[in-house]
Structure formats: structure tokens, C-alpha cells
C-alpha positions as CSV (number, residue, x, y, z in Angstrom):
1,M,19.9,15.1,-29.4
2,N,19.1,12.6,-26.8
3,D,22.8,12.3,-25.8
4,A,22.9,15.8,-25.1
5,A,19.8,15.8,-23.1
6,L,21.3,13.4,-20.9
7,T,24.6,15.0,-20.6
8,D,22.9,18.4,-19.8
9,L,20.5,16.8,-17.0
10,L,23.6,14.9,-15.5
11,A,25.7,18.2,-15.4
12,A,22.6,19.8,-13.7
13,C,22.2,17.0,-11.2
14,R,25.9,17.2,-10.4
15,A,25.5,21.2,-9.7
16,Y,22.1,21.0,-7.7
17,A,22.6,21.4,-3.9
18,G,18.8,21.2,-3.0
19,G,15.8,23.4,-2.8
20,R,14.3,24.9,-5.8
21,V,15.6,24.0,-9.0
22,D,16.7,26.9,-11.3
23,T,15.9,27.6,-14.8
24,R,18.8,25.8,-16.3
25,F,17.9,22.6,-14.4
26,N,14.1,23.0,-15.8
27,E,15.4,23.2,-19.2
28,A,17.6,20.2,-18.9
29,A,14.8,18.2,-17.4
30,Q,12.2,19.2,-19.8
31,A,14.7,18.1,-22.8
32,F,15.4,15.0,-20.9
33,Y,11.7,14.1,-20.6
34,A,11.3,14.9,-24.3
35,G,14.2,12.8,-25.2
36,A,12.9,9.8,-23.1
37,N,9.5,9.9,-25.0
38,V,11.4,9.5,-28.4
39,Q,14.1,7.0,-27.1
40,P,13.1,5.3,-23.8
41,K,16.7,3.6,-23.5
42,I,18.2,6.9,-22.1
43,V,16.1,6.2,-19.1
44,A,18.0,3.1,-18.2
45,R,21.3,5.0,-19.0
46,A,20.4,8.0,-16.6
47,A,19.4,5.2,-13.8
48,R,22.8,3.8,-14.1
49,E,24.2,7.2,-13.1
50,L,22.4,7.5,-9.9
51,S,24.8,6.1,-7.6
52,R,27.6,8.4,-9.0
53,L,25.7,11.5,-8.3
54,P,25.7,13.6,-5.1
55,P,22.7,12.9,-2.8
56,P,20.7,15.9,-3.9
57,G,21.1,15.3,-7.6
58,A,20.7,11.7,-7.4
59,A,17.3,12.3,-5.5
60,V,15.9,14.6,-8.0
61,L,17.0,12.4,-10.9
62,A,15.4,9.6,-9.3
63,N,12.1,11.6,-8.9
64,M,12.2,12.3,-12.4
65,L,12.6,8.7,-13.4
66,G,9.5,8.0,-10.9
67,T,7.5,10.4,-12.9
68,I,8.3,8.7,-16.2
69,V,7.1,5.5,-14.7
70,E,4.0,6.8,-13.3
71,K,3.3,8.2,-16.8
72,G,3.6,4.7,-18.3
73,G,7.4,4.2,-18.8
74,A,8.7,0.8,-18.3
75,V,9.6,0.2,-14.5
76,Q,12.4,-2.3,-15.3
77,R,14.5,0.4,-17.0
78,S,15.1,2.5,-13.9
79,G,13.3,0.5,-10.9
80,P,16.2,-1.8,-10.0
81,A,18.7,1.2,-9.9
82,V,16.4,3.4,-7.8
83,W,15.6,0.6,-5.2
84,E,19.5,-0.4,-5.1
85,L,20.1,3.3,-4.1
86,Y,17.4,3.5,-1.4
87,L,18.7,0.4,0.2
88,A,22.1,1.9,0.2
89,W,20.9,5.1,1.8
90,L,18.6,3.6,4.4
91,P,21.0,1.9,6.7
92,Q,23.3,5.2,6.8
93,I,20.5,7.2,7.8
94,H,19.4,4.7,10.3
95,R,22.7,4.3,12.0
96,G,22.6,8.0,12.5
97,F,19.4,7.8,14.4
98,A,20.0,4.6,16.0
99,G,23.3,5.9,17.7
100,R,21.3,8.8,19.3
101,K,23.8,11.2,18.2
102,E,23.8,14.2,15.9
103,L,23.4,13.1,12.4
104,S,27.0,13.4,10.5
105,P,27.2,15.9,7.4
106,R,26.8,13.0,5.2
107,Q,23.8,11.4,7.1
108,R,22.2,14.9,7.1
109,Q,22.5,15.2,3.3
110,L,21.0,11.9,2.8
111,L,18.0,12.5,5.0
112,D,17.5,15.9,3.3
113,A,17.4,14.2,-0.2
114,F,15.6,11.2,1.1
115,Q,11.9,12.3,0.6
116,L,12.5,12.6,-3.1
117,L,14.2,9.2,-3.3
118,S,11.3,7.7,-1.5
119,Q,8.7,9.0,-3.7
120,S,10.6,7.5,-6.6
121,A,11.0,4.3,-4.6
122,V,7.2,4.1,-4.0
123,S,6.4,4.8,-7.8
124,H,8.8,2.1,-8.9
125,L,8.0,-0.5,-6.3
126,S,4.1,-0.2,-7.3
127,G,5.3,-2.2,-10.5
128,M,7.8,-4.5,-8.8
129,P,6.0,-7.3,-7.1
130,R,8.9,-9.8,-6.9
131,E,11.0,-6.9,-5.2
132,R,8.2,-6.0,-2.8
133,A,7.8,-9.5,-1.6
134,L,11.4,-10.0,-0.9
135,A,11.7,-6.8,0.8
136,A,8.5,-7.6,2.9
137,G,10.4,-10.8,4.1
138,N,13.7,-8.9,4.9
139,K,13.2,-8.7,9.0
140,A,16.1,-6.5,9.2
141,L,14.8,-3.9,6.4
142,M,11.3,-4.0,7.9
143,A,12.8,-3.1,11.4
144,Q,14.9,-0.2,10.1
145,L,11.7,1.2,8.2
146,A,9.5,0.8,11.4
147,E,12.3,2.7,13.6
148,L,12.7,5.4,11.0
149,Q,9.1,6.0,10.0
150,D,8.7,8.6,13.0
151,Y,11.7,10.6,11.8
152,T,11.0,10.5,8.0
153,P,8.1,10.1,5.9
154,G,10.0,8.3,3.4
155,A,10.4,5.5,5.7
156,A,6.7,5.4,6.6
157,W,5.7,5.5,2.6
158,V,8.0,2.6,1.8
159,R,7.0,0.7,4.8
160,Q,3.2,1.1,3.8
161,V,4.2,-0.4,0.2
162,L,5.8,-3.5,1.5
163,L,3.1,-4.1,4.2
164,S,0.2,-3.5,1.6
165,R,-1.5,-6.8,0.4
166,S,-3.9,-7.9,-2.3
167,D,-5.8,-11.0,-2.3
168,D,-9.2,-12.7,-3.1
169,L,-11.7,-12.8,-0.3
170,L,-14.8,-15.0,0.2
171,V,-17.6,-13.0,2.5
172,L,-20.4,-14.8,3.9
173,H,-23.5,-12.9,5.2
174,L,-24.8,-15.0,8.2
175,P,-28.4,-13.5,8.6
176,S,-29.3,-13.4,4.9
177,R,-27.3,-16.7,4.2
178,Q,-25.7,-15.1,1.2
179,G,-22.0,-15.2,-0.2
180,F,-19.8,-13.0,-2.4
181,R,-16.5,-13.4,-3.9
182,L,-14.5,-10.1,-3.6
183,R,-10.8,-9.0,-4.4
184,Y,-8.9,-6.4,-2.5
185,E,-5.8,-4.2,-3.5
186,N,-3.1,-2.7,-1.5
187,I,-4.7,-2.7,1.8
188,V,-2.6,-3.3,5.2
189,N,-5.0,-3.5,8.0
190,G,-8.5,-4.8,8.7
191,F,-10.1,-1.3,9.4
192,H,-9.1,-0.3,6.0
193,L,-10.5,-3.4,4.6
194,F,-13.7,-3.1,6.5
195,T,-14.3,0.4,5.2
196,L,-14.0,-0.7,1.7
197,I,-16.1,-3.9,2.0
198,Q,-18.8,-1.5,3.2
199,A,-18.3,0.7,0.1
200,A,-18.5,-2.4,-2.0
201,F,-21.8,-3.8,-0.8
202,G,-23.5,-0.6,0.0
203,Q,-27.2,-1.2,0.6
204,R,-26.9,-4.5,-1.2
205,L,-27.2,-6.8,2.0
206,P,-29.4,-6.2,5.0
207,G,-27.9,-3.7,7.6
208,G,-26.1,-1.8,4.7
209,R,-26.1,1.7,4.1
210,A,-25.3,4.4,1.5
211,P,-21.4,4.7,1.7
212,N,-20.0,8.1,3.0
213,R,-18.3,9.2,-0.1
214,F,-16.2,11.6,2.0
215,I,-14.7,8.5,3.9
216,V,-14.7,6.1,1.1
217,D,-12.6,8.6,-1.1
218,M,-10.0,8.9,1.4
219,A,-9.8,5.2,1.8
220,R,-9.5,4.8,-1.9
221,C,-6.7,7.5,-2.2
222,V,-9.0,9.7,-4.3
223,T,-8.5,12.4,-2.0
224,V,-6.0,13.5,0.7
225,A,-6.9,11.7,4.1
226,E,-8.5,14.2,6.8
227,E,-9.7,13.6,10.2
228,G,-12.9,11.5,10.3
229,N,-14.4,8.2,11.5
230,D,-16.1,5.2,10.0
231,E,-18.3,2.6,11.9
232,P,-19.0,-1.1,11.4
233,W,-22.3,-2.0,9.8
234,W,-21.6,-5.6,10.7
235,R,-19.4,-7.6,12.9
236,Y,-16.3,-9.0,11.0
237,Q,-15.5,-12.5,12.1
238,T,-13.7,-15.5,10.6
239,V,-13.0,-19.2,11.8
240,Q,-10.0,-20.9,12.8
241,R,-9.2,-24.5,12.6
242,D,-7.9,-24.5,16.4
243,A,-10.7,-22.5,17.9
244,P,-14.4,-23.2,18.2
245,G,-16.9,-21.0,16.8
246,L,-16.4,-17.5,15.1
247,V,-13.4,-15.2,15.9
248,E,-13.4,-11.5,15.9
249,I,-10.9,-10.3,13.2
250,S,-8.9,-7.6,14.7
251,G,-9.2,-4.2,12.7
252,E,-5.7,-3.1,13.8
253,A,-4.1,-6.2,12.7
254,S,-2.6,-7.1,9.2
255,V,-5.3,-8.4,6.7
256,E,-2.7,-11.3,6.5
257,T,-4.2,-12.6,9.8
258,I,-7.6,-13.4,8.2
259,S,-8.0,-17.2,8.1
260,R,-8.3,-19.2,4.9
261,I,-10.4,-22.1,4.0
262,D,-9.3,-24.0,0.8
263,G,-6.7,-21.2,0.2
264,R,-9.3,-18.4,0.2
265,Q,-9.5,-15.8,2.9
266,I,-12.9,-15.8,4.4
267,I,-15.0,-13.2,6.4
268,L,-18.4,-13.8,8.0
269,L,-20.7,-10.8,8.6
270,S,-23.3,-10.8,11.4
271,P,-25.1,-7.8,12.8
272,P,-23.1,-5.6,15.1
273,V,-23.0,-5.4,18.7
274,E,-24.3,-2.3,20.5
275,G,-21.3,0.1,20.9
276,A,-19.2,-1.5,18.3
277,A,-15.8,0.3,18.3
278,L,-15.2,3.0,15.4
279,W,-12.1,3.6,13.6
280,D,-10.4,6.7,12.4
281,T,-8.8,7.9,9.0
282,S,-5.5,7.2,10.2
283,F,-5.7,3.5,9.2
284,F,-5.8,4.6,5.5
285,T,-2.5,6.5,5.9
286,P,0.3,6.9,4.7
287,Q,-1.6,7.1,1.6
288,L,0.0,5.6,-1.6
289,F,-1.4,7.3,-4.7
290,A,0.9,5.0,-6.9
291,M,-0.9,2.0,-5.3
292,P,-4.5,2.9,-4.4
293,A,-6.4,0.8,-2.1
294,N,-9.7,-0.9,-3.2
295,V,-12.2,-3.7,-3.0
296,V,-14.2,-5.1,-6.0
297,L,-17.2,-7.3,-5.3
298,E,-16.7,-9.6,-8.3
299,D,-19.7,-11.9,-8.1
300,A,-22.4,-13.7,-5.7
301,L,-22.2,-17.0,-4.9
302,T,-25.1,-19.3,-6.1
303,A,-27.2,-21.3,-3.4
304,S,-25.5,-24.3,-3.7
305,E,-22.0,-22.5,-3.3
306,V,-23.2,-20.9,-0.3
307,E,-24.2,-24.1,1.5
308,E,-20.6,-25.7,0.5
309,W,-18.9,-22.7,2.1
310,F,-21.0,-22.6,5.1
311,A,-20.2,-26.2,5.6
312,K,-16.5,-25.9,5.2
313,A,-16.8,-23.1,7.9
314,G,-18.3,-25.5,10.2
315,L,-21.8,-23.5,10.4
316,P,-25.1,-25.2,10.3
317,S,-27.1,-25.7,7.4
318,G,-30.6,-24.6,6.8
319,E,-32.4,-21.2,5.5
320,A,-31.4,-19.3,8.5
321,T,-28.0,-19.2,10.5
322,D,-28.3,-18.9,14.5
323,V,-25.5,-16.6,14.7
324,E,-25.3,-16.7,18.6
325,G,-25.2,-20.5,18.3
326,A,-22.5,-20.7,15.9
327,E,-20.5,-18.4,17.8
328,K,-20.7,-20.4,21.1
329,A,-20.6,-23.9,19.4
């Protein structure tokens, strides 16, 4: 039965020319999903056929394989084949736009199918950290994605996956002399991180507030992003070995630019200056529902740990911190 389900689905994929799928395709797809639940190995067999299918059929099959992964299927069964197909299509589409000429019929066909393939790539890459790291370090690939992202959302989605970072974070609140360990997941830029740090602290620290759930839900990919703004509750600063005092963290820059002490990224919070810049919800996009962003406050530092980290950051010891003096030191 499972062999028949795969055979019927592949036949439907070869006949599929794009647009809405017909009743025959729907029946074949449902039979394949049922078969995959009983015998997951047919997922790998289907994935091996991707490169042999015409682009519309390959894309819709890849999208189905992504759905299986999102529902708990093993990413290794189909992930490598989907990513290999994505890497094969991307330069062909890029050459068309880079040449500033009308796309060839083949390039146009690939572009039309690219969104479904990109959705599948995101679903699979969310469970493929090694491949994400290798791709993120491929300058040529990242340049192609950056140049194509204004032409096709599929390039923007995958670029966002590859730019997203997860790491441990130490936060020191200068006025109250408190410290905390946090963990952030799937964040690209500083502004997105600031919003979710504020959501994690709420009113726990002086200057904190009740988070705006409308903004936070968009930042966490709980709801689709709409127009909106957020504002800083504190100044977000860090320390640099080659610069005196505290340095502002750029909200537009990658979270990778946040300095480290003893291997851990560190942020120092102080009261915001008047007229601090707002940021809009475009910094939360493109949203990756397969890789939702979040910040978790893991625990508070003890008093002795706080003093140790303040010393490592080159800040004065004592019960209170002279923030202006620390910044000008």
C-alpha cells in the first residue's frame, strides 16, 4: 500500500503544472501522508525523487515533506535532499536577476515554484543546525540571498534562518546592581532582542513595565506582524576591551556584535536618555514560525556573582553604580 501511495503521488507531481492542486492530487497526497505515518521510510524515498521532478511538482512535494517535519517527522529523512534542491535552484534564479535581463522560461518556472520550496527549506533548516552554520559562513550564498530577497520572499525567509542566532546572555542592571542569566533563541538584530528582554523582565527591575502583549506576540511569532513600534525601557550597552567605558549596542546590528566576557555575551542596562529612539516591528520580520524567537530569564545572580561580573566589566564596586562615571571612565 505504501509503495502504491508513493507511486501515485510521484505521478501526480509529474503532472502538476502549478496553481491549485486537483482532486486526484489531493487524494494521492492524503494517501502518502497516511503511508508516511505507518512507514516513515517512504519519506526518504520520496525525497530522493525531488531532483527528478519538474519544478512545480518538486516544490509541492518538498512542501509536503516540510509539513511532515513540522508535525514531528525526522528531519534527516528529507532535509538534505530539500536543501540540495534549494542550493541548485538559487543560483539559476540569481543569474537571471543579476543579468538584468528577462528571465528565461526555465528561470521563470523555478521562480514560480520557489516559494513552496523555500517554505520547505525553512521547515527543514530549523532542525539542521550544522547545515545552517555552514551556509551562514558561505559568503557567496549569503550575497545571493541578500540580492534576491527584494524579488522573492523565499530568499528573505532562508536568509533570516541563516542570520538567526541563539546564545546565552548575561544582563547587569546598573542602577540596582542586579544581574541575570538569560537565553535567547532565533534572533537576528538588537532591536528584536531588546523587545524580548523587556518582555522577559516586565516590572521586575526599576524602570520596567507591563509588556505590550500586542508587540510581544509579534516578536515571538505568535501572531503575524503588523505595523507597530516599541521603545527602550533602558539603555542597552556593553563593554569592549579596546574602548573605554560603556558602548551603546546598535539595535540594527546583528546580535553577534554584542561583546563577550569569558565567552558569555554581556549587556548592561541603565536608565534611557530622553528622546531615545523607537523601533518598529519590521525588525521582527520576516517571521519564521518554524523557528520562533524568544528570550527566557533563567536565573538571577547571587550578590557575590554580581560583584564578580561588575569587576570583570571594569565597573566600580560598591552598593550603587555611578553610571555616568562608568561611561566616561
